[in-house]
Backbone as JSON Lines, residues from 0, in Angstrom:
{"i":0,"aa":"M","n":[187.63,80.07,-76.89],"ca":[188.1,80.88,-75.79],"c":[187.05,80.83,-74.68]}
{"i":1,"aa":"T","n":[187.54,80.78,-73.49],"ca":[186.67,80.71,-72.32],"c":[186.18,82.12,-71.97]}
{"i":2,"aa":"P","n":[184.9,82.29,-71.71],"ca":[184.41,83.62,-71.32],"c":[185.04,84.06,-69.99]}
{"i":3,"aa":"A","n":[185.24,85.34,-69.85],"ca":[185.77,85.89,-68.59],"c":[184.67,86.68,-67.9]}
{"i":4,"aa":"D","n":[184.53,86.49,-66.61],"ca":[183.56,87.23,-65.82],"c":[184.2,87.61,-64.5]}
{"i":5,"aa":"A","n":[184.26,88.9,-64.24],"ca":[184.8,89.4,-62.97],"c":[183.91,90.54,-62.5]}
{"i":6,"aa":"D","n":[183.34,90.37,-61.32],"ca":[182.47,91.41,-60.74],"c":[182.99,91.77,-59.35]}
{"i":7,"aa":"Y","n":[183.33,93.03,-59.19],"ca":[183.77,93.56,-57.9],"c":[183.03,94.87,-57.66]}
{"i":8,"aa":"S","n":[183.09,95.37,-56.46],"ca":[182.39,96.62,-56.15],"c":[182.98,97.79,-56.94]}
{"i":9,"aa":"F","n":[184.26,97.72,-57.28],"ca":[184.93,98.82,-57.98],"c":[184.84,98.72,-59.5]}
{"i":10,"aa":"G","n":[184.43,97.55,-60.02],"ca":[184.3,97.44,-61.47],"c":[183.96,96.02,-61.9]}
{"i":11,"aa":"S","n":[183.7,95.88,-63.18],"ca":[183.38,94.57,-63.73],"c":[183.99,94.42,-65.12]}
{"i":12,"aa":"Y","n":[184.22,93.18,-65.48],"ca":[184.77,92.85,-66.8],"c":[184.11,91.56,-67.26]}
{"i":13,"aa":"H","n":[183.63,91.56,-68.49],"ca":[182.99,90.38,-69.06],"c":[183.42,90.26,-70.52]}
{"i":14,"aa":"S","n":[183.68,89.05,-70.94],"ca":[184.0,88.83,-72.35],"c":[183.36,87.53,-72.81]}
{"i":15,"aa":"K","n":[183.14,87.44,-74.11],"ca":[182.62,86.2,-74.69],"c":[183.03,86.14,-76.16]}
{"i":16,"aa":"T","n":[183.1,84.93,-76.65],"ca":[183.42,84.69,-78.05],"c":[182.32,83.83,-78.63]}
{"i":17,"aa":"E","n":[181.84,84.22,-79.81],"ca":[180.8,83.43,-80.46],"c":[181.0,83.48,-81.96]}
{"i":18,"aa":"T","n":[180.4,82.55,-82.65],"ca":[180.47,82.56,-84.11],"c":[179.14,83.02,-84.67]}
{"i":19,"aa":"K","n":[179.24,83.81,-85.7],"ca":[178.06,84.28,-86.44],"c":[178.36,84.04,-87.91]}
{"i":20,"aa":"G","n":[177.83,82.94,-88.42],"ca":[178.14,82.56,-89.8],"c":[179.61,82.18,-89.89]}
{"i":21,"aa":"D","n":[180.33,82.84,-90.77],"ca":[181.76,82.57,-90.95],"c":[182.63,83.54,-90.16]}
{"i":22,"aa":"T","n":[182.05,84.22,-89.18],"ca":[182.77,85.26,-88.44],"c":[182.86,84.9,-86.96]}
{"i":23,"aa":"I","n":[184.02,85.12,-86.38],"ca":[184.19,84.98,-84.93],"c":[184.02,86.36,-84.33]}
{"i":24,"aa":"V","n":[183.13,86.48,-83.35],"ca":[182.84,87.77,-82.72],"c":[183.31,87.7,-81.26]}
{"i":25,"aa":"Y","n":[184.22,88.59,-80.91],"ca":[184.74,88.69,-79.54],"c":[184.18,89.97,-78.95]}
{"i":26,"aa":"T","n":[183.47,89.86,-77.83],"ca":[182.84,91.01,-77.18],"c":[183.37,91.12,-75.76]}
{"i":27,"aa":"R","n":[183.71,92.32,-75.35],"ca":[184.13,92.51,-73.96],"c":[183.57,93.82,-73.43]}
{"i":28,"aa":"T","n":[183.29,93.81,-72.14],"ca":[182.75,94.98,-71.46],"c":[183.6,95.23,-70.21]}
{"i":29,"aa":"F","n":[184.09,96.44,-70.08],"ca":[184.89,96.85,-68.94],"c":[184.2,98.06,-68.33]}
{"i":30,"aa":"Q","n":[183.76,97.94,-67.09],"ca":[183.01,99.01,-66.46],"c":[183.65,99.38,-65.12]}
{"i":31,"aa":"I","n":[183.9,100.65,-64.91],"ca":[184.48,101.15,-63.67],"c":[183.36,101.73,-62.82]}
{"i":32,"aa":"E","n":[183.26,101.27,-61.57],"ca":[182.23,101.73,-60.65],"c":[182.78,102.72,-59.61]}
{"i":33,"aa":"E","n":[184.06,102.54,-59.23],"ca":[184.69,103.41,-58.24],"c":[186.01,103.91,-58.8]}
{"i":34,"aa":"L","n":[186.23,105.23,-58.73],"ca":[187.47,105.79,-59.27],"c":[188.65,105.6,-58.33]}
{"i":35,"aa":"S","n":[188.4,105.41,-57.07],"ca":[189.49,105.1,-56.14],"c":[189.11,103.84,-55.36]}
{"i":36,"aa":"V","n":[190.12,103.03,-55.09],"ca":[189.92,101.75,-54.42],"c":[190.68,101.78,-53.11]}
{"i":37,"aa":"P","n":[190.03,101.44,-52.0],"ca":[190.72,101.44,-50.71],"c":[191.84,100.38,-50.67]}
{"i":38,"aa":"V","n":[192.85,100.64,-49.87],"ca":[193.98,99.72,-49.73],"c":[193.5,98.32,-49.34]}
{"i":39,"aa":"S","n":[192.44,98.22,-48.6],"ca":[191.92,96.92,-48.16],"c":[191.46,96.05,-49.34]}
{"i":40,"aa":"K","n":[191.23,96.65,-50.5],"ca":[190.77,95.91,-51.67],"c":[191.86,95.73,-52.73]}
{"i":41,"aa":"V","n":[193.11,96.05,-52.38],"ca":[194.18,95.99,-53.38],"c":[194.39,94.58,-53.92]}
{"i":42,"aa":"D","n":[194.24,93.55,-53.1],"ca":[194.38,92.18,-53.59],"c":[193.3,91.83,-54.61]}
{"i":43,"aa":"D","n":[192.07,92.28,-54.36],"ca":[190.98,92.08,-55.33],"c":[191.26,92.84,-56.62]}
{"i":44,"aa":"L","n":[191.8,94.04,-56.5],"ca":[192.11,94.85,-57.68],"c":[193.18,94.16,-58.53]}
{"i":45,"aa":"K","n":[194.2,93.61,-57.89],"ca":[195.24,92.88,-58.63],"c":[194.64,91.67,-59.34]}
{"i":46,"aa":"K","n":[193.78,90.93,-58.66],"ca":[193.14,89.77,-59.25],"c":[192.28,90.19,-60.45]}
{"i":47,"aa":"F","n":[191.55,91.27,-60.29],"ca":[190.7,91.82,-61.35],"c":[191.52,92.1,-62.61]}
{"i":48,"aa":"Y","n":[192.65,92.8,-62.45],"ca":[193.48,93.12,-63.61],"c":[194.2,91.9,-64.17]}
{"i":49,"aa":"R","n":[194.49,90.89,-63.35],"ca":[195.07,89.64,-63.85],"c":[194.06,88.91,-64.73]}
{"i":50,"aa":"I","n":[192.8,88.9,-64.31],"ca":[191.75,88.26,-65.12],"c":[191.66,88.94,-66.49]}
{"i":51,"aa":"I","n":[191.69,90.26,-66.5],"ca":[191.62,91.01,-67.76],"c":[192.84,90.73,-68.63]}
{"i":52,"aa":"A","n":[194.03,90.77,-68.04],"ca":[195.26,90.54,-68.81],"c":[195.28,89.13,-69.4]}
{"i":53,"aa":"T","n":[194.87,88.15,-68.63],"ca":[194.83,86.77,-69.12],"c":[193.85,86.64,-70.28]}
{"i":54,"aa":"D","n":[192.69,87.26,-70.14],"ca":[191.68,87.21,-71.19],"c":[192.19,87.87,-72.47]}
{"i":55,"aa":"E","n":[192.87,89.01,-72.33],"ca":[193.35,89.73,-73.51],"c":[194.47,88.99,-74.23]}
{"i":56,"aa":"R","n":[195.18,88.1,-73.53],"ca":[196.26,87.33,-74.15],"c":[195.77,86.0,-74.71]}
{"i":57,"aa":"S","n":[194.5,85.68,-74.54],"ca":[193.96,84.42,-75.05],"c":[194.02,84.42,-76.57]}
{"i":58,"aa":"T","n":[194.14,83.23,-77.13],"ca":[194.19,83.11,-78.58],"c":[193.09,82.17,-79.07]}
{"i":59,"aa":"A","n":[192.76,82.33,-80.31],"ca":[191.8,81.43,-80.97],"c":[192.57,80.62,-82.0]}
{"i":60,"aa":"V","n":[192.32,79.32,-82.04],"ca":[192.97,78.45,-83.02],"c":[191.92,78.08,-84.06]}
{"i":61,"aa":"L","n":[192.21,78.39,-85.29],"ca":[191.29,78.11,-86.39],"c":[191.74,76.84,-87.11]}
{"i":62,"aa":"I","n":[190.82,75.96,-87.35],"ca":[191.12,74.69,-88.0],"c":[190.33,74.62,-89.3]}
{"i":63,"aa":"S","n":[191.02,74.4,-90.38],"ca":[190.37,74.29,-91.68],"c":[189.76,72.9,-91.83]}
{"i":64,"aa":"L","n":[188.52,72.83,-92.22],"ca":[187.84,71.56,-92.43],"c":[187.85,71.16,-93.9]}
{"i":65,"aa":"C","n":[188.51,71.94,-94.75],"ca":[188.6,71.63,-96.18],"c":[189.62,70.54,-96.39]}
{"i":66,"aa":"H","n":[189.36,69.65,-97.31],"ca":[190.3,68.56,-97.6],"c":[191.0,68.8,-98.89]}
């Protein structure tokens, strides 16, 4: 899965996927900086939430290497 990074004045979202031994670890951080967003930033806000939605719908495909 591709990491997601979105930084705006009103908030940020970051995610990453890594392996630790036999475990896949998915980490995400969602931080709100401004409780209200001016109308002038509504396009950025939509983009921000699209990035989050796309990241949350991502899937991991596991392939068995056993024969």
